[in-house]
N, C-alpha and C positions, 0 to 999 in steps of 0.2 A: 470320600464315604458320606453318604446323605444323613444330615442331621433329623433324627427322629424325635428329638423333644419338643414339646408344647412352647409356643412362645411364651415367655414370661417364667418358664421353670427355673428356679436356683439350684446352683450346683456347688458343694464345697470340694476341694482336693488340697492333698498335700505334695509337697516338690520339693527339690532340692536347690532348684535356682530360677530365677527370672525367665531365661530362656527356655528351660524345660515346661514353665506356666504356659508361656505364650504360644509353643506347639501344642500341650495338651488343648488348650481353649480353641483353638484354631482347627485340629483334627476333630474333637468331641463335640464341640457345641455351634461350630460353622462361624463364617466371618462377621456375624453381626452380634455376636455375644458381647456382653458388657461386663469389664471387672468391677465388683461392688466394693470389695476391701482386700486387704492383703496384709497380712502380719507375719511376725517371726514367731517360732515356735520351739523353743529350746527342749533339747532332750532332758530328760528327766533321771534324777539321783545320778549313780555315779557314772551312767553312759554320758553324761554332759562333759566330762574330762575328755573324751577322745571321737563324741560324733558332734558332726556340725549341725548347728540349726536347721530346722526345716521350715518350710514357707506355707502357711495356708492361705488360700486363695477361695474367694466368694466370687462366683459368676454367674451371670443369668442370660439367658437365650433371648435372642433379640425382642425386648419389649420394655416398657417403661419399669423402672426397678420398685419393687416391694419395698414395705417399710424394712428398716433394720432390723427389728426384734425377730419378725418372721422370717428374715434372711439367716439367721444365725441358727434359730430353733429348728427349721424344717428342712434346710438343705441336705440332700442326701449326698453321699461322698462318692467321688470318683476316683479310683485308682488307676495311678498313671499306668501305660502301657509299658512292659518290660522294654528296654531296647534288644535290638537284635543281637544275639551273641556273636562275638567277637575272638577268633582264636587269639590264644595267648600271644604267639609270635607275632601275629598281625598288630596286636595292640603296642607290643614293645618295638617291632623293627621298623625303623623308617629308611627311606630310599639314600644310601649313602650318595654324598656329593664329593667332588674332588678335595674340598677343603677337610671333610671329615675322615677321609683315607689316608692324607697327607699326616693330619692328626695322630690318626692310628698306628702309623708308622713312625711314631716320636718325632716328628718336626715340630718344633716349638712354634709358639703364637708369633714372636718377633719374626722369625724366619718365613712363617707363613704370611705375614703381612707384608714382607720384603716381596715375596712372590706374587702375592695379590696386587700388588704395586706396580707390577711388571708391564710393559706395553702387549705382553703376550696372553695373560691371563684371562680376559674375556674370550679370546679365541678358544682357548684350552678348555674353558669352562662349558663350553658349547659341544666338545666331542662326547663320544661314550667314554666311560670311565677307562675301560682299558685303554684306547687310545690316547687320552689325555695324560695318563702316568707315562706312558712310552714318550710322547711328546715334551711333556715337562722334563723329564730326563735328558732329553738330545737337546732343549733349549738351553737347560742349565749349562751342559758340557758344552756347548758351542758358544757360549758368553764367558764361560771359563777359560777355555782355550784360546780366544782371542784376547783376553785380558793379560795373559802372562808370556814372556817372551822364551822363558826356561833358559835362560843363560847360564852357562856352567859357574860353579863356584870356582873361586881362585884364591880369594883372601876372607876367610870365613871365620866367625865365632860361634858357637854352639851355646846358648844360654837356657835355664831351667833353674827350677825351684828343687831344692833337694827331693828326691821322690820322683821325679819327673821322668828319670829314664834318659838323661840328658847324655851322659856318656857311652850308653849303649847305642843311642840313635846316632852319635857319631861314628862308633864302629860300623853299623849298617851303613851308613851313607860311605865311608872309607872302603867296605867290601865292595859294594856297587862302583865305585868310581875306579878302583883297582881292576877286579875281574871282569866287569861287565864294559869298561869305558876304554882299559888302556890306560889310564892316568897315573902319572906319578906325583909325589911332594913329600911333605912332612907335617908333623903333628906335635903342637905344642901345648902342654900342661901348664896353665897358669896359677899361680899361688901368689897370695898377698901376704897379710900378717901372720898368717897360721898354714902349716903345712896340709895338704890334703891327701888323701890316697887316690892315686890314679886308676885304681881297680884293674881291670884287666887290660887297659890302653896299650901299657908298653909292649906286654907279648903280643897283643893282637897286631900291633905295628910291626912288630919282628916277623910275625908269620906272614904279612903282606910284604915285607920290604920296603916297608917305609919309616925313615928316621923318626924319633921322636925324642922330644927335649922337655925340660922342665924350665917355664919361663924363661924363655931366650927371645929378648925382644929384639925388634928389627930385622926378621926373618923376611925371606921373600920368596917366591914359588922356586922349586928346585929347578924346574926347567921351562922352558917356553911351553905352554898349554898345561901345567904342573898347578898345585894347589898348596896353601899351608891353611892348616885349620887348628883352631884356638880351641879348648877343653878349658872352659870359664867355670871361675868358683859360683857355688850354687847362689841365686836369687834371694834376697830377703824381700818375702811379701808383704809383711807386717809392718816394717819400717822402711820406706822406699830411701831413705838417705843413708841407708848402711849401704846401698848399691853404687855410691860414688865412686869409688874405687873401681868398679867395672866399667863406669861410665868413662873416667880419665884414660883409662887405659886404651879403650875402643878408639878415643879419639885421638889419642897420642900417638896409638900405633896405625892409625888410618884403614881401620877395618870396617868397611862399608859394608860388608855382606854379614849379616847376623840373623840366625837361624833361633827362632824361639820353640824350644821343647814343652809341650804341654801334655800331663798325664791325663787322658781323656775319662779315665775312671774316678777322677775327683768329682767331688759336688759342683752344682752350679757354680755357687759363690766362689769358692776356692780357686774354680779353672778361670773365672772371669777376673779375680784379683791378679793370678798369674799372668794373663793375657795383657792387663792392665799394665804390670810391672815391666814385662817384655816390650811393649809398646813403648813406655818412658823411656828406655834404652835404645830406642831406634832399632826394634827388630824389622825385618825385611822379608824372612820368611819364616813358615810354621811347621811343624812336626808333631803328628799326635800319635802319643805312644799308649802301650796297654789296652788296645782296642779288643784284645782275646778277652778281656775282663768287662766287656761293655755289651750289653744284651742289644740295645738301639743305638743306632747310629745318627739318630736323627737330629741329635743335639749339635752336632757338628755343622750343620748347615747354618747355626748363628754365625759361627768365624767365617765359615766360607763365603756367605752371601755378601758379608762386609767389603770382601775384596782388599782389605788393608794389609794383608801379608800373604804373599805368593805360598801356596802349599807344595812341600818338597817331598814328603812321601808318609804312608801310613806305618807305624810299627805293631803287627799284628801278633807278636809272640816275644820272648825272651831273646831268641836265637841272635848271634853277633852277626851272623852273614846271611840270615833268611829272613823270614816273617816279615817283608817289607813291599808294601804295595805302593808303586811309583805313581800308579794311574788312581790320583786321589779322587778327582770327581767320578770318575767311571766305579770305582769301588762304593763309593757313598751313595751312588744313585742305585747300585744293585741292591744295595743293604735297605734302601729306604722306599725309593720309588717304584722297586720292581719291574725297573724298565731295563737295565742294562746300559752300558756305554756302546757307542758305535764300533764296529769292529775294524780291526787295522785296514786300513786303505777307504775307508768309507767315512765320507766327511758327516759330522753330527747334525740331525736334521734333515738328511736325504733318507729319501723312502727305500726301505730295504726291498730286495726282490724276493718274492716269493712265487709258488705256483699257482695262486691264485691273486685275483684283485681284489683291494682293500675296499671293503663296503663303504 
């Protein structure tokens, strides 16, 4: 817009910021305009409690500045031009990024930082978002499957705090081993200074045809390829020294495979404390229970990405023989990255066949 003001004319206007003042001077008075004075004008009365101060600017069209008194008294006021209307959706909606979508799915900042440090992150960030989510899931699945050898458990203790669902998790594992894999063995309920109720475990073992005992030390697998599983007393989270009896028993009986059962519905602090207690007792595997009570599974990535404990399965309900998800990474990927696991017989990370070429 061509400036119509005569050289030397002085104008006064009120703005909200210095940036707005600079734009207004350039558009209305031209590039040769000079700023004569700037001062802050606070709101009057009660409005000062919630309104930010305005800025008064005195400017002159390109000529030598006139006297200050004349400037203040005679300068006409210029109203700032209103900004173009922007729809509310456009003001509030920002273009989503891969990181923001992961946060929205419940992935914690700790887990997200681990992902961003992975060598494949920069490549994923350059993909379209729908493809980035799929590839992120496949990369994580490939990395996880390459980490663990999935060896069968032969001499194993199930550990967990009271309320973790430890005995129910043991029953789920027994059902899978007996029904799906045709294995045999026996179960030991361990007690120390105080008796503990074994719950449904003895009856369940009887239904499976699996022998069960109460604290029978020195047991061995019943047959080649069989198992012996120990249902241990509950861990004490507040006082780690109270777990000394459990630690001594595990070492004395040479039980090298130790499954930590965690209640995924616990808050973050309680879950971390139980995880630390299990690690202190030499846990080698982990089971997450009560996932039917958890809306977002993203918090599981905190533990899965540490790759310290091999994930055994996810308990998704209270049933003793079902509600058990053994494809841990595939299930978590489906619930958090909306990508899904690679189908059976297909390698993770391998492009899926489709009727059209990927753009």
